[in-house]
ROLOLO-681251 format. One record per residue (C-alpha): y, x, z; residue number from 1. Coordinates in nm, 4 decimals. Example, Ala and Ser with C-alpha at 12.3 -4.5 7.8 and 13.67 -1.06 7.14 Angstrom:
ROLOLO-681251
+----------+----------+----------+-----+
!        y !        x !        z !  nr !
+----------+----------+----------+-----+
!  -0.4500 !   1.2300 !   0.7800 !   1 !
!  -0.1060 !   1.3670 !   0.7140 !   2 !
+----------+----------+----------+-----+
***
This chain:
ROLOLO-681251
+----------+----------+----------+-----+
!        y !        x !        z !  nr !
+----------+----------+----------+-----+
!   0.3440 !  -7.2676 ! -16.2952 !   1 !
!   0.1646 !  -7.2758 ! -16.0307 !   2 !
!  -0.1970 !  -7.3469 ! -15.9962 !   3 !
!  -0.1545 !  -7.6612 ! -15.7925 !   4 !
!   0.0485 !  -7.8336 ! -16.1028 !   5 !
!  -0.1526 !  -7.6686 ! -16.3988 !   6 !
!  -0.4780 !  -7.8342 ! -16.2304 !   7 !
!  -0.2406 !  -8.1987 ! -16.2609 !   8 !
!  -0.2289 !  -8.1206 ! -16.5829 !   9 !
!  -0.5438 !  -8.0235 ! -16.7069 !  10 !
!  -0.6841 !  -8.3731 ! -16.5002 !  11 !
!  -0.4134 !  -8.5973 ! -16.6636 !  12 !
!  -0.5141 !  -8.4431 ! -17.0062 !  13 !
!  -0.9142 !  -8.4659 ! -16.9620 !  14 !
!  -0.8136 !  -8.8593 ! -16.8158 !  15 !
!  -0.6356 !  -8.9432 ! -17.1392 !  16 !
!  -0.9546 !  -8.8764 ! -17.3338 !  17 !
!  -1.1941 !  -9.1529 ! -17.1132 !  18 !
!  -1.3524 !  -8.9143 ! -16.9524 !  19 !
!  -1.3632 !  -9.0465 ! -16.5266 !  20 !
!  -1.4993 !  -8.6693 ! -16.4347 !  21 !
!  -1.2271 !  -8.4490 ! -16.2675 !  22 !
!  -1.1770 !  -8.1238 ! -16.1472 !  23 !
!  -1.1069 !  -8.0194 ! -15.7596 !  24 !
!  -1.0036 !  -7.7664 ! -15.5591 !  25 !
!  -1.2218 !  -7.7194 ! -15.2227 !  26 !
!  -1.0283 !  -7.4433 ! -15.0276 !  27 !
!  -1.0443 !  -7.1204 ! -15.2725 !  28 !
!  -1.3339 !  -7.2917 ! -15.5075 !  29 !
!  -1.3287 !  -7.5556 ! -15.7940 !  30 !
!  -1.6246 !  -7.8299 ! -15.7959 !  31 !
!  -1.6397 !  -8.1298 ! -16.0803 !  32 !
!  -1.6428 !  -8.4415 ! -15.9196 !  33 !
!  -1.7009 !  -8.7943 ! -16.0614 !  34 !
!  -1.9837 !  -9.0493 ! -16.1418 !  35 !
!  -2.3152 !  -8.8493 ! -16.2212 !  36 !
!  -2.6229 !  -8.9856 ! -16.2678 !  37 !
!  -2.8362 !  -9.0378 ! -15.8941 !  38 !
!  -3.1163 !  -8.7593 ! -15.9054 !  39 !
!  -3.3606 !  -8.9902 ! -15.8071 !  40 !
!  -3.2841 !  -9.2964 ! -15.9721 !  41 !
!  -3.0681 !  -9.1470 ! -16.3445 !  42 !
!  -2.9766 !  -9.4921 ! -16.4532 !  43 !
!  -2.7466 !  -9.5090 ! -16.1546 !  44 !
!  -2.4604 !  -9.3487 ! -16.1404 !  45 !
!  -2.2617 !  -9.2599 ! -15.8261 !  46 !
!  -1.9253 !  -9.0451 ! -15.7205 !  47 !
!  -2.1118 !  -8.6453 ! -15.6519 !  48 !
!  -2.0059 !  -8.3298 ! -15.6826 !  49 !
!  -2.0714 !  -7.9972 ! -15.8712 !  50 !
!  -1.9867 !  -7.6811 ! -15.7141 !  51 !
!  -1.8493 !  -7.4323 ! -16.0264 !  52 !
!  -1.8978 !  -7.1107 ! -15.8077 !  53 !
!  -1.5223 !  -7.0457 ! -15.9624 !  54 !
!  -1.2437 !  -6.9480 ! -15.7914 !  55 !
!  -0.9433 !  -7.1212 ! -15.7779 !  56 !
!  -0.6585 !  -6.9901 ! -16.0118 !  57 !
!  -0.5832 !  -7.0285 ! -16.3598 !  58 !
!  -0.7854 !  -6.8633 ! -16.5554 !  59 !
!  -1.1333 !  -6.9931 ! -16.4196 !  60 !
!  -0.9677 !  -7.3111 ! -16.4193 !  61 !
!  -0.9842 !  -7.2712 ! -16.8355 !  62 !
!  -1.3771 !  -7.2150 ! -16.7816 !  63 !
!  -1.3733 !  -7.5138 ! -16.5503 !  64 !
!  -1.2407 !  -7.7180 ! -16.7993 !  65 !
!  -1.4935 !  -7.5942 ! -17.0631 !  66 !
!  -1.7705 !  -7.6454 ! -16.8453 !  67 !
!  -1.6634 !  -8.0744 ! -16.7644 !  68 !
!  -1.6763 !  -8.0964 ! -17.1662 !  69 !
!  -2.0112 !  -7.9286 ! -17.1653 !  70 !
!  -2.1261 !  -8.1793 ! -16.9000 !  71 !
!  -1.9800 !  -8.4822 ! -17.0273 !  72 !
!  -2.1247 !  -8.4041 ! -17.3534 !  73 !
!  -2.4818 !  -8.3965 ! -17.1883 !  74 !
!  -2.4335 !  -8.7314 ! -17.0210 !  75 !
!  -2.3467 !  -8.8840 ! -17.3310 !  76 !
!  -2.6357 !  -8.8117 ! -17.5305 !  77 !
!  -2.8885 !  -8.8413 ! -17.1898 !  78 !
!  -2.9551 !  -8.4685 ! -17.1300 !  79 !
!  -2.8031 !  -8.4140 ! -16.8243 !  80 !
!  -3.0687 !  -8.2413 ! -16.5880 !  81 !
!  -2.9669 !  -8.1712 ! -16.1784 !  82 !
!  -3.2490 !  -7.9016 ! -16.2320 !  83 !
!  -3.0041 !  -7.7213 ! -16.4643 !  84 !
!  -2.6600 !  -7.7783 ! -16.2015 !  85 !
!  -2.8395 !  -7.6608 ! -15.9196 !  86 !
!  -2.5672 !  -7.6023 ! -15.6475 !  87 !
!  -2.7839 !  -7.3150 ! -15.4224 !  88 !
!  -2.6320 !  -7.0532 ! -15.6948 !  89 !
!  -2.2952 !  -6.8808 ! -15.6329 !  90 !
!  -2.2437 !  -6.8824 ! -15.9975 !  91 !
!  -2.3716 !  -7.2522 ! -16.1631 !  92 !
!  -2.7055 !  -7.2353 ! -16.3428 !  93 !
!  -2.5607 !  -7.3957 ! -16.6618 !  94 !
!  -2.3141 !  -7.1307 ! -16.6972 !  95 !
!  -2.4448 !  -7.0991 ! -17.0967 !  96 !
!  -2.5242 !  -6.7356 ! -17.0756 !  97 !
!  -2.8010 !  -6.7879 ! -16.7934 !  98 !
!  -2.9933 !  -7.1160 ! -17.0334 !  99 !
!  -3.2926 !  -7.0555 ! -17.1455 ! 100 !
!  -3.2833 !  -7.0078 ! -17.6096 ! 101 !
!  -3.4233 !  -7.3769 ! -17.6443 ! 102 !
!  -3.2208 !  -7.4878 ! -17.4124 ! 103 !
!  -2.9083 !  -7.3201 ! -17.5651 ! 104 !
!  -2.9626 !  -7.3816 ! -17.8904 ! 105 !
!  -3.0072 !  -7.7788 ! -17.7827 ! 106 !
!  -2.6884 !  -7.7791 ! -17.6081 ! 107 !
!  -2.5268 !  -7.5577 ! -17.8963 ! 108 !
!  -2.6324 !  -7.8710 ! -18.1587 ! 109 !
!  -2.4692 !  -8.0906 ! -17.9464 ! 110 !
!  -2.1476 !  -7.8944 ! -17.9863 ! 111 !
!  -2.1588 !  -7.8820 ! -18.3192 ! 112 !
!  -2.2481 !  -8.2381 ! -18.3962 ! 113 !
!  -1.9436 !  -8.3639 ! -18.1764 ! 114 !
!  -1.7198 !  -8.0951 ! -18.3485 ! 115 !
!  -1.4164 !  -8.3539 ! -18.4410 ! 116 !
!  -1.3587 !  -8.1309 ! -18.7525 ! 117 !
!  -1.7027 !  -8.1468 ! -18.8912 ! 118 !
!  -1.7172 !  -8.5083 ! -18.7845 ! 119 !
!  -1.5102 !  -8.5690 ! -19.0677 ! 120 !
!  -1.7933 !  -8.5169 ! -19.3077 ! 121 !
!  -2.1112 !  -8.6472 ! -19.0949 ! 122 !
!  -2.3306 !  -8.5816 ! -19.4116 ! 123 !
!  -2.1719 !  -8.2639 ! -19.4745 ! 124 !
!  -2.2565 !  -8.2030 ! -19.1097 ! 125 !
!  -2.6328 !  -8.2969 ! -19.1309 ! 126 !
!  -2.7075 !  -8.0821 ! -19.4231 ! 127 !
!  -2.5256 !  -7.8116 ! -19.2912 ! 128 !
!  -2.7022 !  -7.8141 ! -19.0004 ! 129 !
!  -3.0120 !  -7.8302 ! -19.1534 ! 130 !
!  -3.0117 !  -7.5595 ! -19.4133 ! 131 !
!  -2.7390 !  -7.3133 ! -19.2898 ! 132 !
!  -2.7922 !  -7.3337 ! -18.9072 ! 133 !
!  -3.1576 !  -7.4570 ! -18.8216 ! 134 !
!  -3.3524 !  -7.1994 ! -19.0116 ! 135 !
!  -3.1905 !  -6.9004 ! -18.8345 ! 136 !
!  -3.1989 !  -7.0413 ! -18.4869 ! 137 !
!  -3.6043 !  -7.1370 ! -18.5408 ! 138 !
!  -3.6818 !  -6.7429 ! -18.6023 ! 139 !
!  -3.4005 !  -6.6382 ! -18.3018 ! 140 !
!  -3.6277 !  -6.8892 ! -18.0455 ! 141 !
!  -3.9450 !  -6.7233 ! -18.2190 ! 142 !
!  -3.8846 !  -6.3764 ! -18.1933 ! 143 !
!  -3.7677 !  -6.4884 ! -17.8034 ! 144 !
!  -4.0467 !  -6.6221 ! -17.7304 ! 145 !
!  -4.2890 !  -6.3155 ! -17.8852 ! 146 !
!  -4.0759 !  -6.0953 ! -17.7063 ! 147 !
!  -4.0100 !  -6.2566 ! -17.3930 ! 148 !
!  -3.6932 !  -6.2933 ! -17.4209 ! 149 !
!  -3.3570 !  -6.4388 ! -17.3333 ! 150 !
!  -3.0709 !  -6.5350 ! -17.5000 ! 151 !
!  -2.8479 !  -6.2010 ! -17.5058 ! 152 !
!  -2.7476 !  -5.9214 ! -17.7069 ! 153 !
!  -3.0098 !  -5.7646 ! -17.8414 ! 154 !
!  -3.2194 !  -6.0502 ! -17.8927 ! 155 !
!  -2.8990 !  -6.1665 ! -18.1186 ! 156 !
!  -2.9652 !  -5.7637 ! -18.2744 ! 157 !
!  -3.3463 !  -5.8012 ! -18.3385 ! 158 !
!  -3.2929 !  -6.1253 ! -18.4708 ! 159 !
!  -3.0587 !  -6.0223 ! -18.7687 ! 160 !
!  -3.2161 !  -5.7377 ! -18.8232 ! 161 !
!  -3.5238 !  -5.9705 ! -18.9164 ! 162 !
!  -3.3705 !  -5.9818 ! -19.2375 ! 163 !
!  -3.3154 !  -5.7770 ! -19.5218 ! 164 !
!  -2.9705 !  -5.5650 ! -19.5518 ! 165 !
!  -2.7712 !  -5.6784 ! -19.8309 ! 166 !
!  -2.9476 !  -6.0388 ! -19.8307 ! 167 !
!  -2.7876 !  -6.4153 ! -19.8367 ! 168 !
!  -2.9986 !  -6.4708 ! -19.5727 ! 169 !
!  -2.8715 !  -6.1895 ! -19.3296 ! 170 !
!  -2.5526 !  -6.3333 ! -19.4209 ! 171 !
!  -2.5679 !  -6.6285 ! -19.3588 ! 172 !
!  -2.8217 !  -6.5731 ! -18.9960 ! 173 !
!  -2.4689 !  -6.3098 ! -18.9018 ! 174 !
!  -2.2457 !  -6.6656 ! -18.9614 ! 175 !
!  -2.5201 !  -6.8577 ! -18.7304 ! 176 !
!  -2.5258 !  -6.6008 ! -18.4476 ! 177 !
!  -2.2197 !  -6.5676 ! -18.4037 ! 178 !
!  -2.1079 !  -6.9417 ! -18.3766 ! 179 !
!  -2.3768 !  -6.9138 ! -18.1214 ! 180 !
!  -2.2772 !  -6.6449 ! -17.9513 ! 181 !
!  -1.9223 !  -6.7294 ! -17.9047 ! 182 !
!  -2.0284 !  -7.1127 ! -17.7523 ! 183 !
!  -2.2591 !  -6.8716 ! -17.5012 ! 184 !
!  -2.0111 !  -6.6699 ! -17.4257 ! 185 !
!  -2.2077 !  -6.3591 ! -17.5529 ! 186 !
!  -2.0894 !  -6.0356 ! -17.6416 ! 187 !
!  -2.1755 !  -5.8931 ! -17.9994 ! 188 !
!  -2.1181 !  -5.5762 ! -18.0891 ! 189 !
!  -1.7738 !  -5.4389 ! -18.2305 ! 190 !
!  -1.9780 !  -5.3847 ! -18.5521 ! 191 !
!  -2.1736 !  -5.7139 ! -18.6063 ! 192 !
!  -1.9413 !  -5.8112 ! -18.9353 ! 193 !
!  -2.0667 !  -5.4780 ! -19.0739 ! 194 !
!  -2.4428 !  -5.4949 ! -18.9604 ! 195 !
!  -2.4277 !  -5.8853 ! -19.0772 ! 196 !
!  -2.1993 !  -5.9293 ! -19.4177 ! 197 !
!  -2.2802 !  -5.6948 ! -19.6350 ! 198 !
!  -2.3689 !  -6.0086 ! -19.8433 ! 199 !
!  -2.2158 !  -5.9378 ! -20.1841 ! 200 !
!  -2.3748 !  -5.9755 ! -20.5889 ! 201 !
!  -2.5970 !  -5.6885 ! -20.5844 ! 202 !
!  -2.4708 !  -5.3798 ! -20.8109 ! 203 !
!  -2.7594 !  -5.4812 ! -21.0757 ! 204 !
!  -2.5889 !  -5.8437 ! -21.0683 ! 205 !
!  -2.2940 !  -5.7175 ! -21.2178 ! 206 !
!  -2.4709 !  -5.6796 ! -21.5197 ! 207 !
!  -2.6442 !  -6.0047 ! -21.5186 ! 208 !
!  -2.3617 !  -6.2490 ! -21.5199 ! 209 !
!  -2.3841 !  -6.4432 ! -21.8479 ! 210 !
!  -2.0942 !  -6.4261 ! -22.0569 ! 211 !
!  -1.8902 !  -6.7476 ! -22.2234 ! 212 !
!  -2.1008 !  -6.7537 ! -22.5311 ! 213 !
!  -2.4225 !  -6.7353 ! -22.3623 ! 214 !
!  -2.2946 !  -7.0212 ! -22.1065 ! 215 !
!  -2.2449 !  -7.1981 ! -22.4242 ! 216 !
!  -2.5652 !  -7.1525 ! -22.6252 ! 217 !
!  -2.6855 !  -7.2371 ! -22.3285 ! 218 !
!  -2.5878 !  -7.5721 ! -22.2776 ! 219 !
!  -2.7052 !  -7.6665 ! -22.6341 ! 220 !
!  -3.1028 !  -7.5633 ! -22.4969 ! 221 !
!  -3.1198 !  -7.8506 ! -22.2428 ! 222 !
!  -3.2912 !  -8.1423 ! -22.4392 ! 223 !
!  -3.1913 !  -8.4169 ! -22.1963 ! 224 !
!  -2.8250 !  -8.5072 ! -22.2485 ! 225 !
!  -2.7877 !  -8.6404 ! -21.9011 ! 226 !
!  -2.8860 !  -8.2814 ! -21.7606 ! 227 !
!  -2.6553 !  -8.1136 ! -22.0108 ! 228 !
!  -2.3324 !  -8.3277 ! -21.8519 ! 229 !
!  -2.4480 !  -8.1877 ! -21.5302 ! 230 !
!  -2.4449 !  -7.8149 ! -21.6788 ! 231 !
!  -2.1441 !  -7.8338 ! -21.8523 ! 232 !
!  -1.9365 !  -7.9850 ! -21.5234 ! 233 !
!  -2.0542 !  -7.6688 ! -21.3223 ! 234 !
!  -1.9836 !  -7.4563 ! -21.6059 ! 235 !
!  -1.6689 !  -7.5795 ! -21.6469 ! 236 !
!  -1.5879 !  -7.6179 ! -21.2618 ! 237 !
!  -1.8183 !  -7.3536 ! -21.0855 ! 238 !
!  -1.9590 !  -7.6434 ! -20.8763 ! 239 !
!  -2.2593 !  -7.6192 ! -20.6495 ! 240 !
!  -2.5507 !  -7.7959 ! -20.7684 ! 241 !
!  -2.4779 !  -8.1627 ! -20.5504 ! 242 !
!  -2.1054 !  -8.1514 ! -20.6139 ! 243 !
!  -2.1818 !  -8.2834 ! -20.9535 ! 244 !
!  -2.2905 !  -8.6316 ! -20.7826 ! 245 !
!  -1.9636 !  -8.6729 ! -20.5171 ! 246 !
!  -1.6834 !  -8.6010 ! -20.7397 ! 247 !
!  -1.4058 !  -8.8523 ! -20.9228 ! 248 !
!  -1.4744 !  -8.8086 ! -21.2762 ! 249 !
!  -1.2232 !  -9.0443 ! -21.3690 ! 250 !
!  -1.0057 !  -8.7345 ! -21.4581 ! 251 !
!  -1.1840 !  -8.6041 ! -21.7627 ! 252 !
!  -1.0399 !  -8.9826 ! -21.9376 ! 253 !
!  -0.8070 !  -8.9069 ! -22.2368 ! 254 !
!  -0.3977 !  -8.8537 ! -22.0792 ! 255 !
!  -0.5721 !  -8.7128 ! -21.7358 ! 256 !
!  -0.5120 !  -8.4055 ! -21.5786 ! 257 !
!  -0.8581 !  -8.2517 ! -21.5898 ! 258 !
!  -0.8764 !  -8.1636 ! -21.2267 ! 259 !
!  -1.1497 !  -8.2625 ! -21.0694 ! 260 !
!  -1.1613 !  -8.3889 ! -20.6742 ! 261 !
!  -1.4901 !  -8.3274 ! -20.5288 ! 262 !
!  -1.5538 !  -8.6138 ! -20.1972 ! 263 !
!  -1.5026 !  -8.4946 ! -19.8734 ! 264 !
!  -1.8832 !  -8.5537 ! -19.7867 ! 265 !
!  -2.0087 !  -8.2791 ! -19.9190 ! 266 !
!  -2.0957 !  -7.9207 ! -19.7556 ! 267 !
!  -1.7624 !  -7.8182 ! -19.7163 ! 268 !
!  -1.5536 !  -8.1126 ! -19.7637 ! 269 !
!  -1.2740 !  -8.2285 ! -20.0081 ! 270 !
!  -1.1081 !  -7.9835 ! -20.2356 ! 271 !
!  -1.0039 !  -7.9933 ! -20.5681 ! 272 !
!  -1.0700 !  -7.7964 ! -20.9027 ! 273 !
!  -0.9261 !  -7.6971 ! -21.1905 ! 274 !
!  -1.1607 !  -7.5917 ! -21.5320 ! 275 !
!  -1.1981 !  -7.3012 ! -21.6818 ! 276 !
!  -1.2661 !  -7.2661 ! -21.9445 ! 277 !
!  -1.0495 !  -7.6264 ! -22.0521 ! 278 !
!  -1.1641 !  -7.6303 ! -22.3863 ! 279 !
!  -1.5515 !  -7.6366 ! -22.2463 ! 280 !
!  -1.4349 !  -8.0374 ! -22.1572 ! 281 !
!  -1.4631 !  -8.1097 ! -22.5077 ! 282 !
!  -1.7119 !  -7.8775 ! -22.5881 ! 283 !
!  -1.9535 !  -8.0359 ! -22.3394 ! 284 !
!  -1.8266 !  -8.3359 ! -22.4150 ! 285 !
!  -1.7168 !  -8.4011 ! -22.0507 ! 286 !
!  -1.4971 !  -8.6769 ! -22.1099 ! 287 !
!  -1.7329 !  -8.9233 ! -22.1694 ! 288 !
!  -1.8162 !  -8.9555 ! -21.8198 ! 289 !
!  -1.4613 !  -9.0968 ! -21.6934 ! 290 !
!  -1.5843 !  -9.4054 ! -21.8511 ! 291 !
!  -1.9136 !  -9.4438 ! -21.8027 ! 292 !
!  -2.0437 !  -9.3258 ! -21.4935 ! 293 !
!  -2.4028 !  -9.3547 ! -21.5846 ! 294 !
!  -2.4548 !  -9.1096 ! -21.8137 ! 295 !
!  -2.5616 !  -8.8405 ! -21.5305 ! 296 !
!  -2.9142 !  -8.8302 ! -21.4451 ! 297 !
!  -3.0704 !  -9.1345 ! -21.2108 ! 298 !
!  -3.0528 !  -8.9408 ! -20.8433 ! 299 !
!  -3.0849 !  -9.0524 ! -20.5266 ! 300 !
!  -2.7317 !  -8.9851 ! -20.3673 ! 301 !
!  -2.7523 !  -9.2496 ! -20.0430 ! 302 !
!  -2.6831 !  -8.9862 ! -19.7736 ! 303 !
!  -2.8479 !  -9.2062 ! -19.4985 ! 304 !
!  -3.1543 !  -9.1429 ! -19.7560 ! 305 !
!  -3.1092 !  -8.7828 ! -19.8512 ! 306 !
!  -2.9497 !  -8.5135 ! -19.7983 ! 307 !
!  -2.7113 !  -8.2664 ! -19.9855 ! 308 !
!  -2.9636 !  -8.0034 ! -20.0203 ! 309 !
!  -3.2309 !  -8.2460 ! -20.1556 ! 310 !
!  -2.9744 !  -8.3315 ! -20.4321 ! 311 !
!  -2.8819 !  -7.9806 ! -20.4955 ! 312 !
!  -3.2567 !  -7.9109 ! -20.5346 ! 313 !
!  -3.3397 !  -8.1593 ! -20.8250 ! 314 !
!  -3.0666 !  -7.9406 ! -20.9887 ! 315 !
!  -3.2481 !  -7.6235 ! -20.9727 ! 316 !
!  -3.5878 !  -7.8251 ! -20.9949 ! 317 !
!  -3.4274 !  -7.9076 ! -21.3679 ! 318 !
!  -3.2922 !  -7.5643 ! -21.4529 ! 319 !
!  -3.6596 !  -7.3799 ! -21.4184 ! 320 !
!  -3.7926 !  -7.6714 ! -21.5880 ! 321 !
!  -3.5753 !  -7.6046 ! -21.8839 ! 322 !
!  -3.6878 !  -7.2467 ! -21.8097 ! 323 !
!  -3.2767 !  -7.1515 ! -21.8711 ! 324 !
!  -3.1976 !  -6.8064 ! -21.8567 ! 325 !
!  -2.9300 !  -6.8245 ! -21.5828 ! 326 !
!  -2.9664 !  -7.0501 ! -21.2808 ! 327 !
!  -2.7050 !  -7.2899 ! -21.1697 ! 328 !
!  -2.5492 !  -7.0513 ! -20.9057 ! 329 !
!  -2.4985 !  -6.8420 ! -21.2208 ! 330 !
!  -2.2273 !  -7.0711 ! -21.3623 ! 331 !
!  -2.0640 !  -7.1295 ! -21.0569 ! 332 !
!  -2.0322 !  -6.6836 ! -20.9847 ! 333 !
!  -1.9145 !  -6.6788 ! -21.3812 ! 334 !
!  -1.6447 !  -6.9383 ! -21.3215 ! 335 !
!  -1.5264 !  -6.7347 ! -21.0021 ! 336 !
!  -1.5106 !  -6.4171 ! -21.1936 ! 337 !
!  -1.3468 !  -6.5804 ! -21.4765 ! 338 !
!  -1.0668 !  -6.6602 ! -21.2326 ! 339 !
!  -1.0141 !  -6.3548 ! -21.1245 ! 340 !
!  -0.9784 !  -6.2145 ! -21.4964 ! 341 !
!  -0.6991 !  -6.4520 ! -21.5678 ! 342 !
!  -0.5552 !  -6.3684 ! -21.2535 ! 343 !
!  -0.5625 !  -6.6922 ! -21.0167 ! 344 !
!  -0.4490 !  -6.5810 ! -20.6658 ! 345 !
!  -0.7961 !  -6.5500 ! -20.4508 ! 346 !
!  -0.6906 !  -6.7430 ! -20.1985 ! 347 !
!  -0.6495 !  -7.0017 ! -20.4672 ! 348 !
!  -0.9727 !  -6.9793 ! -20.6293 ! 349 !
!  -1.1060 !  -6.9688 ! -20.2906 ! 350 !
!  -0.9930 !  -7.3135 ! -20.1979 ! 351 !
!  -1.1146 !  -7.4339 ! -20.5193 ! 352 !
!  -1.4021 !  -7.3415 ! -20.4711 ! 353 !
!  -1.4616 !  -7.4715 ! -20.1025 ! 354 !
!  -1.4963 !  -7.2061 ! -19.9172 ! 355 !
!  -1.2875 !  -6.9787 ! -19.7055 ! 356 !
!  -1.0782 !  -6.6597 ! -19.8616 ! 357 !
!  -1.2943 !  -6.3869 ! -19.6188 ! 358 !
!  -1.6285 !  -6.5377 ! -19.8210 ! 359 !
!  -1.4412 !  -6.4979 ! -20.1193 ! 360 !
!  -1.2955 !  -6.1652 ! -20.0992 ! 361 !
!  -1.6979 !  -6.0518 ! -20.0089 ! 362 !
!  -1.8773 !  -6.2004 ! -20.2597 ! 363 !
!  -1.6145 !  -6.0955 ! -20.5328 ! 364 !
!  -1.4886 !  -5.7609 ! -20.3919 ! 365 !
!  -1.6320 !  -5.5655 ! -20.7485 ! 366 !
!  -1.4486 !  -5.7536 ! -20.9629 ! 367 !
!  -1.1244 !  -5.8452 ! -20.7143 ! 368 !
!  -1.1241 !  -5.4379 ! -20.6356 ! 369 !
!  -1.1276 !  -5.4106 ! -21.0437 ! 370 !
!  -0.8350 !  -5.6296 ! -21.0793 ! 371 !
!  -0.5824 !  -5.4938 ! -20.8263 ! 372 !
!  -0.6408 !  -5.1129 ! -20.9136 ! 373 !
!  -0.5957 !  -5.2294 ! -21.3278 ! 374 !
!  -0.2509 !  -5.4104 ! -21.2095 ! 375 !
!  -0.1561 !  -5.0799 ! -21.0309 ! 376 !
!  -0.2373 !  -4.8757 ! -21.3264 ! 377 !
!  -0.0845 !  -5.1013 ! -21.5277 ! 378 !
!   0.2332 !  -5.1256 ! -21.3439 ! 379 !
!   0.2285 !  -4.7542 ! -21.2894 ! 380 !
!   0.2288 !  -4.7199 ! -21.6839 ! 381 !
!   0.4648 !  -4.9298 ! -21.7618 ! 382 !
!   0.2348 !  -5.1132 ! -21.9854 ! 383 !
!   0.1284 !  -4.7718 ! -22.1949 ! 384 !
!  -0.2171 !  -4.7696 ! -22.2929 ! 385 !
!  -0.3890 !  -4.4761 ! -22.1488 ! 386 !
+----------+----------+----------+-----+
***
């Protein structure tokens, strides 16, 4: 397909989305053309061009299309500024590589919240941004200011290195910065994954995971029956703190399948979870929740007035208040390891936990490796005992 035909197809695709901007070829170069804010009166628009400094070929056309959508996003959110689109430079000044750190973070935030996949769960997106992205982007900005540094690979490495090795914070920082680097066209080191993703349960925690008997005993240490039910749900289904208050409990009634559905407005969206151990449904009297929805603690779950993080924090605070010998995430980790021991495929367990197989494998690498090695040994021995 020649360039002219490809350009026509790209512009037709842009028009189908209701965007009035177009990519235009002028000689051997590409530019954007369409209704843009007037420089003297931003409240008015007129047909104008922006030179992109890109050659008229198919490869550069892809970059031009990305730039057009970026510009349109700025206009939609009243963040368009002509000083970032100077035509006096051979390369467009809004190429994300040349944005300062604060501008890059602001633009990335726009991109984050306009992602159609994330828009399926607006409350989850807000919580995810506030808890999993913003703290690390703020540190990136602080380090940039203290070192008078622009957005580049070296800044990313400095920010990552500011967190302890093998820590949860360093892992999350790595994920956040990787997303920003991809958006900003910044090439990270090839070993970024090794530098950032060393997080897993520390070996010391292997011994600290609670046994099923301890989990059962701890249930009866909780004086408040409402919080006992919260604990029971988390232990039986491996739920995140906030997910207890955002799931369909009707499955717990007599004759139902006991498969819990976590609602789409949670951190990682809708997913289904099976009980491990199933007998805990009766042991912890969880079936009562199927016909009386007000048995759980009275917590504000209106996500127009609170966040998933705040809901989850209430659970952690209550565990500490009762001085329980384990944490909410101990219950979740114990549930995951239980599925490994019984041979549930990792992809299935990961889906039930609402995270990726990659995260599941990293976090539970120790137990997964042990299981796989044991299966290999059993197969080699033909069922004989050592």
